[in-house]
Residue, then its C-alpha position, 0 to 999 in steps of 0.5 A: x427608608x429608600x435604598x440608596x440604590x432606588x434613589x440612583x435609579x430614580x435620580x438617573x430616570x429623572x434626568x434622562x426625562x429631563x434630557x428628552x423634555x430638553x430636546x423636545x422643546x427645540x423649535x427645529x424637533x418640535x417642526x419636525x415631529x408636526x411636519x411628519x404627524x401632518x403628513x401621516x395624518x393626511x396622507x391616513x386620510x387620503x387612503x381612507x377615502x380611497x379605500x372607501x371608494x373601492x369597496x363602494x365600486x367593488x364591495x366582493x374585491x375587499x372582502x377579503x379578510x375573512x376568507x378561509x381561501x387564499x386570494x384571488x389575484x384581484x383580492x390580492x391587489x386589493x389587499x396590497x393596496x389597503x396595507x401599503x397605500x398609507x405607507x407609501x403615501x407617507x415616505x413620499x411625503x415625508x421625504x418631500x418634506x426633507x428635501x424641502x427642508x434641506x433646501x432651505x437650510x433647516x435641520x433636517x435629522x429626525x425626519x430622516x430618521x421618521x422615514x426610515x421608521x415608516x420604511x420598516x413599516x412599508x416593509x412589514x406591510x409588504x410582508x404581511x401581504x406576501x403571506x396571503x399568497x401562502x396562508x388563508x386570509x382569516x389566518x394571516x388576520x388572526x396572527x398578525x393581532x396575535x404575534x406579527x403587531x405586537x412585535x413589530x410595535x415593540x421593535x418600532x416603540x425600541x426604534x423611536x426611544x432609541x432616537x432620545x435615549x441611550x437604550x444601552x445605558x438605560x436597559x442596563x438601569x436596575x429596578x429592583x434587588x431579587x435574591x441579590x441579584x439585579x433585575x434590570x429594566x432590559x431584564x424585565x422587558x424580555x422576560x414579559x415579552x419573551x415569555x408572551x411571543x415564546x408561547x404564541x409563537x410556538x403556537x404559531x409554529x406548530x400550525x406552519x408545521x401542520x400545513x407542511x405534514x399535511x402538504x405532505x398528505x400526511x393526514x393521520x389526525x393522532x400522529x399530527x396530534x402528538x407531534x404538534x402539541x408535544x412540540x408546542x410545549x417542548x418550544x415553549x420550555x425551551x424558550x422559557x430556559x432560554x429567556x432565564x438563561x439570557x437575562x441572567x436569572x441564577x439557579x440560586x434564585x430559581x432554586x429558592x423560588x421553585x423551592x418555596x412555591x413546591x409545596x403550593x404546587x403540589x397541592x394546589x396543581x395536583x389536578x392540572x398535573x394529572x390531567x397533563x399526565x392524562x393528556x400526553x397518555x391520551x395522545x400517544x395511546x391514541x384511544x381519542x381522536x378529533x372527530x371520535x363519537x363517544x358517549x360519555x356522561x349519558x350524552x352522545x358527543x363528538x370529539x372536536x379537540x384533544x388538549x394536553x389538559x383537556x378534551x372539547x367534545x360537542x354534544x350532538x343532542x343540542x350543539x353545545x360544547x364541554x370541556x372534559x378534563x383528561x383524567x376524566x376518560x381513565x376514571x369513567x366509564x366512556x364508550x366510543x362508537x368510532x374507536x376501530x371504525x365508523x360502523x355502527x349496527x342497527x335495528x328496527x323492529x316492525x310487525x305485519x299481519x298473520x295473513x301475510x307470508x313471513x318470507x316474502x316480508x323477510x325479502x321485502x325488508x331485505x330489498x328496501x335496506x339494500x336499495x338505500x344509498x347509507x345502508x351498507x351492503x358488506x355486511x349485508x343486511x339481515x332479516x328475521x322473523x322473532x316472534x308471534x305477536x298478540x295481533x301480528x308477526x314481528x320482523x326484525x331488520x339489522x343493517x350497518x352503516x358508516x357513519x353514526x352521526x346519521x342512525x337516526x336520518x337512516x332509520x326514518x327513511x328506512x321506516x318510510x320506505x318499509x311503510x310504502x313497500x308493504x303498502x305496495x304489496x298490500x301487507x298489512x300493518x295490524x293495529x294492537x287487538x284485544x278481546x274485551x269480555x263484561x260479565x253482567x247478572x249472569x250474562x257475558x257480552x263480549x266485544x273485539x277491538 
């Protein structure tokens, strides 16, 4: 059996739909709506043709949406045309149409409403263009899709519905009963839209604050990440609390929901909570920060993003990315090459013939290291004679570099330089030699090689 309250709501909604249908059936309303649509379509086609001609003649001016830099004044002019040409022409066309209707004595109320909506669109596009003067174009385009456009379209939908419906009365319609509390249409929309915009908006505000910090030469990556991430989750939590308070979700209903889910949350989200706490600890402790070179799971990787739940690293061997839960850093051994500094101590071994002078070889090795631009002069390189081999005297060159990522490159270049220096000084790098003795029918045959 359908509850009486539900029947009332369905009857009210059906009655409102009938009213809207009656309004839309009026010829005066249909002519105005058709006129607005024709104006928008025609001006859109004219704008599209004009922009295509602009791109054909000046292709570099229109390639700005993926730029990571602020726009030049010429590109800014192109952005101005792309965003404002269509709404400007539409405003002019609909306004001319309204003036014509008024001169003919026809009803033009919806044309005036359409001009107001197009005016809102024009202001919104102007706001987007103004952002290009402050931020890179790709960042503006990204946030436009995630935050600004959904917020604007939600506002426009509300404006259009208000032309045909009493939104105040419509928003108070009860959709369902939850724990004895009425859930209205307004509460449902505010909850869903509010949660989305609080999450996306918190991320946007985090980026804005990060830009402010960097603009003030506050570039400590660890502190910046701690502040931005904690601020983001604080804003998300605050937004959720304000939304629940605005829609009037009672503490009794909230307690009933959370109480019923507490056991499931405790078991199902145990790992998530553990990673969350580990992420906060990592941020405050500063043990990891973006750009660090670490060895985890037997792979040398670079930390690219430090999050609350997981850390993203880039494996240096194959350039792949791995998302590692934060609690792994507390349960496994992790080696870091950039914990307190980025200095790396490395060595290579080379053999020289027994006819060489060991002090001369040591001097050559040190000179080769000192001549290399990426080998640090302090701490100074060191060279040692470390032993007598089967066919050579073995030497070791120890040196410091300030970037773990260039270790193989520097080592390769040093090997080439040492080879050339030995050749220039007539120092032989001998091949391994073995004495072979063969005994056959009481006679010995020996060979050396």
